Structures are given as structure tokens and as C-alpha cells.
Backbone bond lengths (Angstrom), bond angles and torsions (degrees), N, CA, C in turn:
res aa  C-N    CA-C-N  psi(-1)  N-CA   C-N-CA  omega(-1)  CA-C   N-CA-C  phi
1 M - - - 1.460 - - 1.523 109.89 -
2 T 1.319 115.67 119.39 1.460 120.96 179.41 1.519 110.11 -96.31
3 L 1.326 115.75 129.31 1.459 121.44 178.40 1.519 109.77 -114.65
4 K 1.317 116.27 139.03 1.463 121.61 177.44 1.519 108.63 -136.90
5 F 1.331 116.46 125.78 1.452 120.17 179.75 1.530 110.38 -64.25
6 E 1.356 115.67 126.93 1.461 121.03 -178.78 1.525 112.18 -108.31
7 K 1.346 116.43 -45.26 1.462 119.85 -176.43 1.512 110.39 -169.63
8 N 1.311 114.37 164.03 1.460 122.22 170.90 1.517 109.02 -111.19
9 I 1.310 115.55 141.91 1.459 122.06 174.59 1.520 107.30 -113.52
10 R 1.314 115.94 123.11 1.463 122.03 -176.61 1.528 109.35 -103.36
11 I 1.318 117.14 123.66 1.461 122.69 -179.51 1.520 108.12 -115.02
12 K 1.323 116.31 117.82 1.460 121.60 -178.69 1.523 109.47 -124.67
13 G 1.314 115.38 160.87 1.449 119.84 176.69 1.517 110.40 169.70
14 K 1.310 114.57 -162.78 1.470 120.92 -179.04 1.521 110.54 -123.18
15 I 1.326 114.58 143.16 1.462 122.22 171.49 1.524 106.74 -103.52
16 V 1.321 116.59 120.92 1.465 122.14 179.86 1.522 109.01 -103.20
17 C 1.322 117.49 126.34 1.466 121.58 176.77 1.529 108.63 -83.91
18 L 1.303 117.43 109.74 1.459 121.15 178.71 1.533 110.92 -82.74
19 T 1.325 116.80 -23.17 1.463 122.81 171.64 1.525 107.51 -132.98
20 G 1.331 117.08 175.58 1.455 119.88 176.87 1.517 111.15 -58.96
21 L 1.327 116.62 145.93 1.471 121.84 -175.41 1.516 110.02 -122.53
22 H 1.337 116.11 129.17 1.470 120.82 176.80 1.527 109.28 -125.41
23 V 1.329 115.50 102.93 1.465 121.25 169.83 1.517 105.72 -106.16
24 G 1.303 117.29 108.97 1.456 122.81 -166.45 1.503 115.19 -65.74
25 G 1.342 114.73 139.89 1.450 122.76 173.41 1.515 109.97 -112.11
26 V 1.331 116.81 -152.31 1.464 122.54 -178.43 1.519 108.88 -118.63
27 A 1.329 116.15 130.32 1.460 121.03 177.66 1.521 108.73 -81.03
28 E 1.352 116.13 98.58 1.470 119.77 -179.16 1.524 111.27 -76.08
29 T 1.336 115.95 -36.12 1.473 119.99 176.73 1.518 107.55 -137.79
30 M 1.314 115.94 157.02 1.454 121.36 178.06 1.523 107.94 -118.73
31 E 1.337 116.05 107.99 1.446 120.40 -177.83 1.524 110.62 -97.00
32 I 1.348 115.91 158.90 1.451 119.93 177.17 1.528 108.95 -63.14
33 G 1.341 116.13 128.84 1.454 120.44 -178.00 1.510 112.95 80.52
34 G 1.340 116.98 3.30 1.456 120.74 -178.87 1.518 111.54 -88.99
35 T 1.333 115.06 -161.25 1.453 120.43 -177.63 1.514 109.90 -134.76
36 D 1.326 116.28 147.71 1.452 119.75 175.26 1.527 110.72 -97.47
37 N 1.357 116.22 11.14 1.461 121.48 177.07 1.536 109.40 -126.33
38 P 1.340 117.77 67.92 1.463 119.98 -176.26 1.527 111.83 -78.54
39 V 1.318 115.74 162.01 1.468 120.87 174.47 1.530 108.46 -86.88
40 F 1.320 115.05 167.62 1.460 120.77 178.32 1.526 108.80 -75.93
41 M 1.339 116.23 127.74 1.469 121.30 -175.79 1.524 110.71 -119.48
42 D 1.329 115.15 147.79 1.458 120.70 165.21 1.524 106.76 -84.77
43 R 1.324 117.94 114.66 1.461 121.54 -170.59 1.528 112.66 -75.32
44 I 1.324 118.65 -17.42 1.454 120.63 177.73 1.530 110.18 -80.90
45 K 1.325 116.99 -50.60 1.459 121.19 -179.49 1.523 112.49 -85.15
46 N 1.343 115.80 -13.25 1.456 121.63 178.91 1.524 112.50 58.81
47 V 1.330 115.55 45.63 1.464 121.70 177.37 1.527 108.68 -133.99
48 P 1.339 117.98 150.64 1.455 119.92 175.56 1.527 110.25 -70.03
49 I 1.320 116.69 144.57 1.461 122.35 176.83 1.517 109.53 -132.47
50 I 1.333 115.36 166.03 1.455 121.39 172.99 1.522 106.62 -104.86
51 P 1.330 119.46 107.84 1.469 120.65 -178.75 1.527 111.46 -59.97
52 G 1.319 115.43 140.23 1.460 119.28 177.53 1.515 112.21 -59.40
53 S 1.333 116.61 -32.93 1.474 120.34 179.67 1.523 111.23 -64.51
54 S 1.347 117.36 -37.16 1.465 120.71 179.39 1.528 110.49 -67.10
55 L 1.322 116.12 -43.75 1.456 120.90 -179.05 1.529 110.83 -66.99
56 K 1.316 116.11 -46.71 1.467 121.02 -178.60 1.526 111.31 -64.97
57 G 1.338 116.18 -43.87 1.458 120.14 -178.92 1.516 113.00 -64.60
58 K 1.334 116.73 -39.88 1.465 119.97 179.68 1.515 111.00 -66.32
59 I 1.327 117.04 -42.81 1.474 120.49 179.47 1.523 109.83 -61.95
60 R 1.321 116.30 -45.69 1.458 119.69 -179.33 1.530 111.28 -62.82
61 G 1.346 116.03 -43.39 1.468 119.62 179.83 1.520 111.90 -59.76
62 L 1.333 117.73 -41.37 1.465 120.91 179.78 1.523 110.84 -66.62
63 L 1.336 117.45 -37.41 1.459 120.84 178.31 1.532 110.70 -67.25
64 E 1.341 116.51 -40.51 1.464 119.74 178.65 1.527 110.83 -63.44
65 L 1.318 116.97 -40.25 1.462 120.27 177.66 1.528 111.35 -66.28
66 S 1.346 116.86 -39.46 1.461 119.85 -177.84 1.520 111.71 -68.57
67 D 1.344 116.74 -26.16 1.470 120.50 -179.35 1.523 112.99 -98.59
68 G 1.330 117.58 7.41 1.456 120.78 176.03 1.513 114.14 69.12
69 L 1.329 117.53 34.77 1.458 120.62 -177.11 1.521 113.77 -93.64
70 Y 1.326 117.29 -0.57 1.468 120.26 -179.52 1.521 110.84 -97.38
71 E 1.329 115.47 136.52 1.456 121.39 168.57 1.515 107.75 -83.33
72 Q 1.344 117.85 134.11 1.461 120.15 -179.68 1.521 111.15 -61.50
73 R 1.321 116.58 -37.68 1.459 120.47 -179.78 1.528 109.14 -83.85
74 G 1.303 117.56 117.16 1.459 121.22 177.07 1.505 113.88 94.57
75 G 1.339 118.15 -20.56 1.455 121.12 177.61 1.520 113.91 60.94
76 V 1.340 116.28 36.93 1.458 119.60 179.64 1.519 110.03 -112.92
77 C 1.325 115.10 156.03 1.460 119.71 -178.98 1.524 109.72 -75.97
78 R 1.332 117.42 128.65 1.460 123.37 -175.36 1.520 110.33 -84.49
79 Y 1.325 117.23 139.19 1.446 120.95 171.74 1.527 108.60 -140.57
80 W 1.330 116.40 158.14 1.444 121.54 -179.23 1.528 108.93 -116.62
81 P 1.339 118.23 108.48 1.466 120.15 177.21 1.533 110.80 -63.58
82 D 1.343 116.19 160.59 1.476 121.12 -178.86 1.516 111.30 -57.09
83 K 1.342 116.80 -37.91 1.476 119.80 -178.30 1.524 109.76 -61.90
84 E 1.326 117.62 -40.61 1.455 121.25 -179.63 1.528 111.06 -65.44
85 I 1.327 116.67 -39.10 1.467 120.97 177.13 1.527 110.39 -64.70
86 N 1.333 116.49 -44.37 1.469 120.38 179.45 1.528 111.22 -62.03
87 D 1.325 116.81 -40.90 1.474 120.11 178.00 1.519 110.44 -63.93
88 F 1.328 116.47 -37.26 1.462 121.10 178.26 1.532 110.03 -62.54
89 E 1.331 117.07 -44.60 1.465 121.35 -179.52 1.522 111.06 -65.55
90 K 1.319 117.16 -36.12 1.467 120.15 177.04 1.516 111.02 -64.48
91 R 1.331 116.70 -38.09 1.468 120.17 177.44 1.517 110.89 -61.32
92 I 1.318 115.86 -40.06 1.467 120.34 179.61 1.537 110.45 -64.79
93 N 1.332 116.39 -43.56 1.462 120.55 -178.26 1.531 112.12 -66.16
94 K 1.327 116.71 -32.64 1.458 120.23 -178.76 1.526 113.22 -82.41
95 E 1.320 116.90 -21.14 1.463 121.27 -176.18 1.536 110.15 -67.56
96 Q 1.339 116.54 129.64 1.466 122.28 -179.35 1.528 112.25 -93.34
97 D 1.317 115.98 -31.72 1.459 119.96 -178.34 1.540 109.07 -75.84
98 E 1.335 116.60 120.08 1.473 121.39 -176.02 1.523 112.63 -63.77
99 N 1.330 116.40 -36.85 1.471 119.01 179.55 1.530 111.00 -65.81
100 K 1.330 116.06 -42.93 1.467 119.24 177.53 1.519 111.38 -66.46
101 K 1.354 115.49 -37.70 1.463 119.59 179.20 1.535 110.33 -64.18
102 K 1.336 116.31 -40.67 1.466 120.62 179.06 1.542 110.55 -63.38
103 K 1.328 115.04 -40.82 1.454 119.56 179.04 1.523 111.21 -64.86
104 L 1.340 117.51 -40.31 1.461 121.43 178.51 1.528 111.12 -65.90
105 R 1.324 117.08 -38.45 1.465 120.47 178.75 1.530 111.34 -64.77
106 T 1.329 114.95 -39.06 1.471 118.93 177.28 1.521 110.60 -63.89
107 E 1.352 115.04 -40.50 1.468 119.65 179.01 1.515 110.71 -66.23
108 L 1.350 117.58 -40.46 1.459 121.25 179.37 1.531 111.01 -65.57
109 K 1.332 116.65 -37.55 1.462 120.44 177.62 1.528 110.31 -61.38
110 S 1.329 115.86 -41.98 1.455 120.27 178.11 1.518 111.04 -63.97
111 V 1.343 116.59 -40.73 1.454 121.22 178.09 1.524 110.91 -62.02
112 N 1.341 116.61 -43.66 1.469 120.87 -179.76 1.531 111.81 -64.87
113 E 1.327 116.21 -35.73 1.475 119.67 176.78 1.533 110.63 -64.53
114 V 1.337 115.51 -41.57 1.465 119.57 177.68 1.527 110.20 -66.42
115 L 1.331 116.97 -38.86 1.459 121.01 177.83 1.516 111.77 -60.82
116 T 1.342 116.29 -41.12 1.464 120.31 178.24 1.519 110.56 -63.35
117 T 1.348 115.79 -43.34 1.460 120.04 177.68 1.511 110.77 -62.66
118 K 1.339 116.63 -42.77 1.458 121.47 179.19 1.527 110.83 -61.98
119 Q 1.336 116.30 -42.00 1.464 119.65 179.36 1.527 110.92 -63.74
120 N 1.324 116.75 -41.85 1.459 120.19 178.48 1.520 111.53 -62.88
121 L 1.332 116.68 -41.24 1.468 120.98 177.21 1.527 111.06 -60.99
122 C 1.330 116.49 -43.02 1.463 120.55 -178.86 1.527 110.82 -68.85
123 C 1.335 117.42 -33.81 1.462 120.18 176.37 1.523 110.34 -63.53
124 V 1.318 116.69 -42.71 1.462 120.73 -176.16 1.516 111.36 -77.60
125 F 1.345 118.07 -50.19 1.456 121.74 -169.88 1.522 114.65 -100.92
126 G 1.322 117.40 -12.04 1.454 120.17 179.90 1.522 111.90 109.84
127 R 1.317 115.99 158.10 1.464 122.30 -177.18 1.507 110.17 -111.74
128 G 1.331 115.30 130.25 1.454 120.91 175.71 1.526 110.97 -73.28
129 A 1.336 116.20 162.44 1.459 120.76 -177.60 1.523 112.54 -62.38
130 S 1.332 116.97 -28.44 1.464 121.05 -176.96 1.526 113.27 -92.76
131 E 1.323 117.51 -1.09 1.463 121.09 -175.68 1.525 110.26 -96.39
132 E 1.335 115.59 112.62 1.462 121.73 -177.29 1.526 109.31 -87.10
133 V 1.316 115.23 72.62 1.464 121.66 -177.53 1.516 109.10 -132.82
134 E 1.333 116.71 134.60 1.461 120.24 174.95 1.521 108.33 -78.15
135 A 1.325 115.66 116.92 1.466 118.95 -175.12 1.515 113.39 -130.67
136 G 1.339 117.13 -29.14 1.456 119.14 -175.72 1.516 110.75 74.78
137 P 1.338 117.76 -160.89 1.472 120.42 -178.03 1.519 111.52 -66.77
138 T 1.337 115.84 144.98 1.463 121.12 176.94 1.522 109.68 -64.68
139 R 1.343 116.24 128.45 1.466 120.25 -176.32 1.526 112.39 -78.95
140 L 1.337 117.70 -34.05 1.461 120.70 -168.78 1.519 112.44 -102.66
141 I 1.325 115.71 129.19 1.459 123.21 170.30 1.518 107.40 -113.90
142 V 1.338 117.40 129.56 1.461 121.95 178.55 1.528 107.94 -117.61
143 R 1.332 116.67 117.09 1.459 121.28 -179.25 1.538 110.83 -79.52
144 D 1.320 115.70 157.93 1.466 119.86 169.27 1.536 109.05 -62.03
145 A 1.326 116.37 139.44 1.469 121.37 -178.69 1.526 109.54 -98.52
146 F 1.332 116.76 122.02 1.458 122.48 -179.84 1.525 110.51 -102.23
147 P 1.327 117.66 151.08 1.463 120.40 179.27 1.525 111.00 -63.45
148 T 1.329 116.46 146.63 1.461 121.10 177.94 1.534 109.62 -69.41
149 G 1.334 116.26 159.27 1.463 120.26 178.37 1.508 112.19 -60.34
150 E 1.336 117.34 -37.99 1.464 121.17 178.81 1.511 111.51 -64.39
151 T 1.334 115.90 -40.53 1.472 119.64 178.70 1.521 111.18 -65.04
152 I 1.328 117.46 -41.65 1.466 120.25 178.57 1.533 110.78 -60.62
153 Q 1.328 117.00 -40.23 1.468 120.19 178.08 1.526 111.34 -65.85
154 D 1.343 116.76 -38.67 1.471 120.62 176.82 1.523 110.29 -62.67
155 W 1.322 117.34 -40.41 1.458 120.90 178.46 1.530 110.78 -62.03
156 K 1.324 115.74 -43.45 1.472 119.31 -177.90 1.526 112.03 -64.93
157 R 1.334 116.67 -30.28 1.468 119.95 -179.83 1.520 112.35 -77.90
158 N 1.313 117.12 -15.34 1.462 121.52 -177.70 1.534 109.27 -96.41
159 E 1.325 116.96 110.34 1.458 121.43 -176.19 1.531 113.14 -69.85
160 D 1.331 116.37 -15.26 1.469 119.50 -179.59 1.527 112.31 -82.94
161 L 1.323 117.12 -8.02 1.462 121.09 -177.86 1.521 110.28 -103.64
162 V 1.329 115.42 143.47 1.458 122.20 175.49 1.526 107.91 -122.84
163 H 1.321 116.44 118.25 1.467 121.88 -177.25 1.529 111.25 54.35
164 G 1.324 115.72 36.11 1.465 119.50 175.74 1.511 115.57 79.05
165 T 1.325 117.84 15.52 1.468 119.48 -178.35 1.521 110.90 -131.97
166 E 1.312 114.54 158.36 1.455 123.02 175.03 1.519 108.75 -120.48
167 I 1.326 116.72 159.04 1.464 121.67 176.29 1.525 107.93 -107.23
168 K 1.322 116.23 121.65 1.461 120.65 179.54 1.527 108.93 -105.65
169 G 1.304 115.52 121.04 1.464 120.80 177.00 1.515 111.53 -84.84
170 E 1.317 116.36 134.27 1.465 121.93 177.51 1.523 109.07 -131.95
171 N 1.299 115.44 161.23 1.462 121.45 178.41 1.520 110.06 -128.61
172 W 1.331 115.82 126.73 1.450 119.82 171.55 1.525 107.11 -98.20
173 I 1.321 117.10 124.21 1.465 122.06 -176.21 1.518 110.09 -106.94
174 N 1.316 116.82 124.15 1.454 121.04 174.22 1.529 108.33 -68.02
175 R 1.321 117.55 121.12 1.466 120.76 -173.63 1.525 112.67 -71.07
176 I 1.323 116.77 -17.49 1.465 119.75 -179.37 1.526 110.42 -91.99
177 T 1.334 116.96 -49.34 1.470 120.41 -174.81 1.525 112.80 -97.38
178 S 1.324 117.30 -11.67 1.480 123.39 -176.34 1.519 112.96 65.06
179 Q 1.324 116.12 15.60 1.461 119.57 178.14 1.522 110.02 -73.13
180 A 1.340 115.93 136.20 1.458 121.27 -178.35 1.528 110.86 -91.60
181 D 1.303 115.93 141.25 1.469 121.85 177.63 1.527 107.06 -129.34
182 P 1.349 118.23 91.34 1.470 121.03 -176.27 1.523 111.87 -70.96
183 R 1.344 114.89 149.76 1.458 121.06 175.61 1.522 107.66 -143.57
184 F 1.332 115.37 152.56 1.459 120.36 -176.60 1.519 108.78 -127.82
185 I 1.324 115.17 119.28 1.460 121.78 -173.11 1.523 109.97 -115.26
186 E 1.304 115.17 130.38 1.464 120.68 176.60 1.531 108.96 -83.58
187 R 1.325 116.51 138.85 1.458 118.91 178.05 1.530 110.87 -153.06
188 V 1.317 115.31 158.90 1.458 122.40 174.59 1.526 107.32 -79.20
189 P 1.335 119.42 133.24 1.472 120.60 -175.96 1.524 113.08 -70.93
190 A 1.311 114.58 158.48 1.462 120.87 175.92 1.519 110.91 -59.60
191 D 1.316 116.13 154.50 1.471 125.18 -179.38 1.527 112.99 77.97
192 S 1.321 118.72 -0.57 1.455 120.59 174.17 1.531 109.17 -72.62
193 E 1.328 115.82 149.17 1.461 121.09 -179.13 1.521 110.14 -127.62
194 F 1.340 116.19 143.55 1.447 123.35 179.66 1.528 109.39 -127.21
195 D 1.331 116.40 142.68 1.464 121.67 173.87 1.522 109.20 -84.65
196 F 1.332 116.74 126.24 1.468 118.80 175.65 1.521 110.28 -115.03
197 E 1.325 114.94 152.71 1.463 121.24 176.65 1.520 109.11 -143.98
198 M 1.322 115.71 136.64 1.458 122.53 176.34 1.522 108.46 -132.78
199 I 1.326 116.22 142.81 1.456 122.31 176.27 1.526 107.81 -117.35
200 Y 1.333 115.20 125.65 1.461 120.26 -179.15 1.533 108.37 -118.40
201 S 1.332 116.67 120.00 1.467 121.86 -177.34 1.527 110.49 -94.29
202 V 1.323 115.43 138.14 1.467 122.17 179.75 1.523 109.10 -109.95
203 Y 1.345 116.20 122.13 1.456 122.32 179.70 1.525 112.00 -115.40
204 Q 1.327 117.38 -22.95 1.454 121.94 -179.67 1.523 108.59 -149.83
205 K 1.321 117.20 162.60 1.468 120.84 -172.71 1.524 112.27 -60.40
206 E 1.347 117.48 -29.51 1.463 120.18 179.56 1.519 112.29 -64.81
207 D 1.326 117.01 -21.76 1.468 120.20 -176.99 1.524 112.06 -65.94
208 I 1.319 118.70 -29.88 1.465 120.52 177.91 1.520 109.77 -64.19
209 E 1.327 117.53 -44.71 1.467 120.69 178.83 1.525 110.56 -67.46
210 R 1.328 116.80 -35.57 1.466 120.41 179.20 1.521 111.81 -64.11
211 L 1.322 117.12 -28.34 1.456 121.01 -179.47 1.522 112.17 -59.39
212 K 1.317 116.91 -26.84 1.467 120.45 179.07 1.531 110.89 -59.03
213 M 1.348 117.00 -29.96 1.458 120.39 179.84 1.525 110.75 -58.49
214 L 1.332 116.25 -37.86 1.461 119.71 -179.65 1.525 111.05 -62.65
215 F 1.327 117.35 -45.66 1.461 120.18 -178.93 1.536 111.58 -71.05
216 D 1.355 116.60 -31.44 1.464 119.35 170.16 1.531 109.47 -58.28
217 G 1.335 115.55 -45.26 1.463 120.21 -178.30 1.520 112.56 -65.00
218 L 1.345 117.31 -39.05 1.468 120.17 177.18 1.523 110.18 -62.83
219 S 1.326 116.60 -39.69 1.462 120.74 178.80 1.526 110.97 -66.12
220 F 1.347 117.04 -42.70 1.464 120.47 176.38 1.529 110.97 -59.36
221 L 1.335 115.44 -43.05 1.460 120.49 -174.81 1.524 112.01 -64.94
222 E 1.323 117.83 -33.21 1.460 119.94 179.18 1.525 112.28 -62.22
223 D 1.327 117.55 -27.61 1.464 120.91 177.94 1.523 111.92 -104.37
224 N 1.322 116.34 17.18 1.454 121.85 175.43 1.533 107.13 -123.15
225 Y 1.294 118.93 -131.04 1.469 120.43 176.24 1.521 109.49 -156.55
226 L 1.313 114.84 156.35 1.458 122.58 177.73 1.517 108.48 -113.40
227 G 1.338 116.75 139.93 1.458 120.35 179.91 1.522 111.78 83.91
228 G 1.352 115.35 -155.68 1.450 120.68 -176.48 1.511 113.50 -99.66
229 S 1.345 115.01 168.80 1.473 123.64 174.73 1.523 113.44 61.03
230 G 1.314 116.49 29.28 1.462 120.05 -178.72 1.511 114.14 -62.20
231 S 1.331 117.12 -34.06 1.455 119.70 179.65 1.524 112.53 -70.90
232 R 1.350 115.72 -12.45 1.471 120.68 177.95 1.533 111.09 -105.33
233 G 1.319 117.03 17.58 1.458 120.59 172.49 1.510 116.51 102.27
234 Y 1.327 118.37 -5.62 1.458 121.15 -179.25 1.537 110.39 -79.72
235 G 1.330 115.74 160.54 1.460 121.83 162.99 1.503 118.43 77.79
236 K 1.345 119.41 14.91 1.454 119.64 176.04 1.527 107.58 -77.61
237 I 1.326 116.43 124.40 1.460 120.51 -176.53 1.526 110.95 -131.03
238 R 1.326 114.62 168.67 1.462 121.94 174.73 1.519 108.05 -141.10
239 F 1.321 116.38 144.51 1.456 121.95 175.73 1.529 108.55 -100.32
240 K 1.327 116.63 134.49 1.454 119.86 179.92 1.530 110.24 -142.75
241 E 1.323 115.33 166.60 1.466 123.40 177.93 1.525 111.56 53.62
242 I 1.328 116.11 42.28 1.462 121.34 -179.98 1.531 109.90 -69.66
243 Q 1.333 115.42 127.24 1.452 122.41 176.23 1.518 109.13 -120.95
244 V 1.320 116.02 142.18 1.462 120.90 178.27 1.527 108.71 -124.79
245 M 1.320 116.20 129.16 1.461 122.33 -179.61 1.526 108.51 -131.50
246 V 1.325 116.14 155.89 1.461 122.27 -176.67 1.523 109.84 -128.67
247 K 1.337 115.81 139.85 1.463 121.15 171.93 1.531 107.76 -134.99
248 T 1.331 115.93 116.26 1.454 121.51 -176.82 1.527 111.15 -86.85
249 T 1.323 115.43 172.68 1.461 120.34 175.61 1.523 110.34 -56.39
250 G 1.332 116.00 -42.12 1.461 120.11 179.12 1.509 112.60 -63.26
251 D 1.352 116.77 -37.10 1.477 120.39 177.43 1.513 111.15 -62.59
252 Y 1.349 116.81 -41.54 1.460 119.98 179.65 1.535 110.73 -64.03
253 R 1.310 116.24 -43.12 1.463 120.23 -176.79 1.532 111.65 -71.51
254 S 1.329 116.87 -25.64 1.467 120.68 -179.24 1.526 112.65 -97.08
255 G 1.319 117.59 -3.40 1.456 120.71 -179.91 1.508 113.68 75.92
256 N 1.333 117.66 22.90 1.465 121.39 -179.54 1.528 110.79 -81.55
257 D 1.321 115.68 151.86 1.451 121.62 -179.97 1.526 109.83 -82.14
258 W 1.348 115.14 176.43 1.459 121.03 177.55 1.533 110.40 -61.25
259 Q 1.341 115.98 140.51 1.452 121.84 178.67 1.534 108.75 -100.35
260 P 1.353 118.37 111.02 1.474 119.64 -178.79 1.532 111.55 -67.28
261 K 1.327 115.37 145.37 1.457 122.20 178.46 1.525 108.90 -119.56
262 E 1.309 117.04 125.50 1.463 122.00 179.45 1.527 108.91 -84.14
263 L 1.332 115.80 119.55 1.464 120.76 -176.25 1.523 112.75 -99.43
264 G 1.322 117.86 -6.47 1.463 120.41 179.29 1.512 113.59 72.54
265 I 1.355 116.55 34.40 1.468 120.71 179.46 1.516 109.47 -83.20
266 E 1.317 117.05 132.10 1.466 121.05 175.29 1.518 108.88 -82.48
267 R 1.340 116.59 122.95 1.462 120.82 -176.10 1.524 110.90 -87.23
268 Y 1.322 115.15 142.67 1.462 121.29 175.12 1.511 108.47 -120.31
269 G 1.318 117.70 104.96 1.462 121.51 178.90 1.509 111.04 -78.72
270 S 1.337 116.09 158.49 1.466 120.58 -178.69 1.518 110.93 -63.33
271 E 1.348 117.49 -34.74 1.470 119.56 -179.61 1.519 110.56 -68.79
272 E 1.332 116.37 -35.70 1.466 119.56 178.34 1.516 110.79 -64.49
273 R 1.347 116.17 -34.63 1.459 120.10 179.99 1.521 110.76 -65.99
274 K 1.356 117.23 -36.23 1.453 121.47 -174.80 1.534 112.65 -87.79
275 E 1.319 116.18 -12.97 1.460 119.93 -173.14 1.529 111.30 -61.21
276 E 1.309 115.96 125.48 1.457 120.31 178.99 1.519 109.45 -72.57
277 G 1.304 114.89 143.51 1.455 118.88 -179.78 1.509 113.58 85.14
278 A 1.342 116.91 3.44 1.461 119.06 178.21 1.517 109.44 -66.50
279 D 1.323 115.42 155.86 1.458 120.76 -177.38 1.529 109.75 -67.47
280 K 1.330 116.39 102.30 1.460 120.48 -175.86 1.534 111.53 -72.06
281 S 1.334 116.88 -20.23 1.467 119.81 -178.56 1.527 111.92 -77.62
282 K 1.330 116.67 -14.72 1.456 120.71 -178.53 1.524 109.79 -77.64
283 K 1.327 115.94 122.18 1.466 119.65 -178.52 1.522 110.14 -73.09
284 E 1.309 115.98 127.96 1.450 121.11 178.32 1.520 108.91 -87.37
285 V 1.328 116.71 116.86 1.455 121.95 -176.65 1.527 108.31 -111.04
286 S 1.327 116.80 130.23 1.459 120.48 -178.26 1.522 110.32 -68.09
287 E 1.323 115.80 159.33 1.458 120.20 -178.37 1.527 112.78 -63.57
288 P 1.358 120.65 -43.90 1.468 118.56 175.57 1.536 112.12 -59.28
289 E 1.328 116.47 -38.43 1.468 119.84 179.42 1.524 110.85 -65.47
290 Q 1.328 117.10 -38.60 1.456 120.03 178.06 1.522 111.37 -65.15
291 I 1.329 116.73 -38.32 1.459 120.14 177.61 1.526 110.68 -64.38
292 V 1.331 116.75 -42.58 1.462 120.76 178.25 1.528 110.42 -63.04
293 N 1.337 116.37 -43.87 1.465 120.06 -179.03 1.519 112.28 -63.71
294 G 1.330 116.81 -33.61 1.464 120.21 -179.01 1.517 113.41 -102.94
295 W 1.331 116.91 26.65 1.448 120.47 -170.89 1.531 113.63 -62.22
296 N 1.318 118.88 -37.52 1.463 120.14 -177.87 1.527 111.30 -58.08
297 K 1.318 116.86 -39.65 1.463 120.85 178.67 1.527 110.44 -75.79
298 I 1.344 116.04 -41.36 1.462 120.05 -175.45 1.526 111.54 -68.02
299 K 1.327 118.13 -39.31 1.469 119.18 179.77 1.530 110.97 -66.82
300 Q 1.313 116.52 -28.35 1.464 119.57 175.37 1.534 110.41 -69.55
301 I 1.346 116.39 -39.89 1.466 120.73 178.29 1.526 109.64 -62.76
302 L 1.331 117.38 -44.75 1.454 121.13 -178.00 1.527 112.00 -74.28
303 G 1.305 116.47 -33.35 1.464 120.40 -179.67 1.503 113.31 -75.17
304 D 1.340 117.63 -21.90 1.465 121.42 -177.19 1.518 112.40 -75.85
305 A 1.335 118.42 -17.14 1.464 121.27 -178.65 1.527 108.65 -74.40
306 Q 1.319 116.47 103.08 1.446 121.53 -175.92 1.525 111.60 -100.99
307 D 1.318 115.08 162.81 1.464 120.53 177.95 1.515 110.90 -56.72
308 G 1.331 114.40 125.54 1.451 119.24 178.35 1.501 114.10 96.26
309 D 1.349 118.54 0.27 1.458 120.78 -179.68 1.522 111.70 -56.56
310 G 1.345 116.09 -37.87 1.452 119.07 -175.95 1.509 113.71 -90.29
311 M 1.312 119.51 5.62 1.461 122.15 -175.54 1.521 111.50 -80.06
């Protein structure tokens, strides 16, 4: 398989925290009145951030679950090595009963479909050391997400926040003895916004179609949670102001900047959401969902950007 770099696709936007967000860091010291459950901080700027690894890992995990790639026992991602596939085919060839052979072929077809999905996931998100899948270079880079300038100013104006975080007290109650066990968790407050950036590299024509997996994952994540304690209300987020830009090999060699691509996404501002008298019958569709719904047109827009377009 020959791979040739064709272009990079840059995806930018904002992550809006609809509820408090806790992406765990490391408690280096324990101060009086502090917490042993701190958020992840950038130690130079002294602000909470969303690590790219947390965002990328959560999206991948949701995609693996949606495609049935997890074994219930052990919670690990299932893969089929070539030897296992070959043994399966030998079983089919040796089987004399046509009904059993038909059933085995159906099972093998299902396995091959899962293998294709697994290979696509590994191409986009990367291949683990134990995953025997041909994937080539990882297509997706996810940067750490930093708070927007406006959010940082909002944090500074709020005297109840320290370095952009709040401490939420919780109580774990023993159901037998009713004994309380208090805990204090640091989290980023609701309404905070972070700038996110992802770079997606295209090496072959299949990579454009594979990119849809990322937007599927963003859509899944909006109805799931990011970080910890999601089942207790933390980590509900929304993606907004998504922008997509392209830079081809020719653009890099000519020193051209990113070429923006208009995707035709309808924007929903926060003020529009709160406006009284707004059309309640109009279904509000998130930006990742709109991209997924219009993917046939969008993949054509992204696929049409050829080497040298910006020259």
C-alpha cells in the first residue's frame, strides 16, 4: 500500500461546558481547604485545559462502542489477527454440511465488516501496540483545548472561582449504616468555553470518507459526557462555531495559508436560544449533527481541494 500526503484538514471551534467539567489532574500537594480531585491545569498559564488525549480517547471509545468492538468481558477492544481469519476460512472449507457452511460464511462476513471498521478507526485515531491492523500514519491530531479569552475574563470577575475552577462538595452515603463520606471535587464551571483544534491528514481517497467518523464521534459526545463523574451530571458539552480549512501539498510548498471551506452550517447563538418567542417547533440540530447529515455534500467539498489549488 503506497501512501502519499495530499493535504491537511484543520477543524477548529469551541467547546461549551453546559455543566461543570472535571478532567482529572494530579494532586501534587494537599492544602487545607483544598481538594484531592484537581482538574488538569496548564502550569505555565495557570488555567484549566482539556487535554487532547482526553478528548481524542473519549471520541474513539464512543465510536468503538457504537460499532460493537468491545468485548463485555474485560472491556477491551476486540480484533481478529490474520491467523484467526485464516483458521476461520479453513473451517468453512472443511465443513461438509451446507447449512453450517452458510452460517459460518455469514459469521465471517460480519467479522470482516468489523475488521474494516477497526482498520478505519486505527487509521484515524492510531494503532495500539497490541492491535494487528494495517493502518499507516495516524491521520488525526487533537490539540490541547485552552479556555477562550472571554472565559478567562469571566473567571477573573467571579470571586468564587480560583484559577478558573470551583470546588463542588459531595456526600457518599453508606446505604446500610447511613454514614456520610464527604468529598470535594474541583471542576470548571458551567458556561466556560474552550478553543479546540484538530488536524486531519489525507493520504488516500478513503481518508475523506473516514473523516466522517470524527464528526460522528463529536455528535455522540454531545449526548454523553467528557471527563469524570458524567453519571452524576458532570461533563455535558456542546461543540459550536466549527470551522473547516484545507491546506494542500502545493499550499505548503508555495507558502499559502489555510483555505477556508464553507460547509453551510446553520449557527445557533446562545442569545437565540434564550430569546423569548422563538419558534419552539423548530428542531435545534447541533453543528456536528448537521455535518453528519450533510456529509455527502461536505465530503465532496473537502475532496475537491487538490494539490496546487492555492498556487
